[in-house]
C-alpha positions, 0 to 999 in steps of 0.5 A: 413739473407736470412732465417731470412727474409724469415721467416718474409715474411712467417709470413703473413706480408706485404712486406711492414711491414718487416724491417731491421734496423742496429745500430752500438752500439759501441761494438756491431752491432745490427741487427732487422728484424721485421714483422707485422704477427701475432707474436709468441706465448709463446711456440714458443718464448721458443721452436723456437731456438731448433733443428727440432722444426718448426711450418711448415707443410714442415718445418725442423726446422734447420732454426733458429738453424743454424742461432743462432749457427752462430751468436754465433760462431762469438761471438754474440747472438740471440733473438726472442721476439714480437715486442713492438711496436705494437699489432702484429709482431715479431722481431729477433735481433742479436748482433755481435760484432765489429771487434775491439772486436775480439782478 
């Protein structure tokens, strides 16, 4: 979560425009971190979860990759998208299985 919030803050979004939404969807908890930065280009959406891919001059390209791997290790998934509800911004969505769904 720290990495996702840090990325949102570095997007150029005003702090008041960064939101974290948590919803219980029965089988899953859904967490969304959204910003109102410039959004993500198609090539960034395609490659941002790959190891060592970064758009930052000093980035390692491991932050989102590690987030995805941690979520997947717990049976969840992570996705990146541009915000559908406005002209700018990105949203990272995590789906985490509820404790009742774990074996």
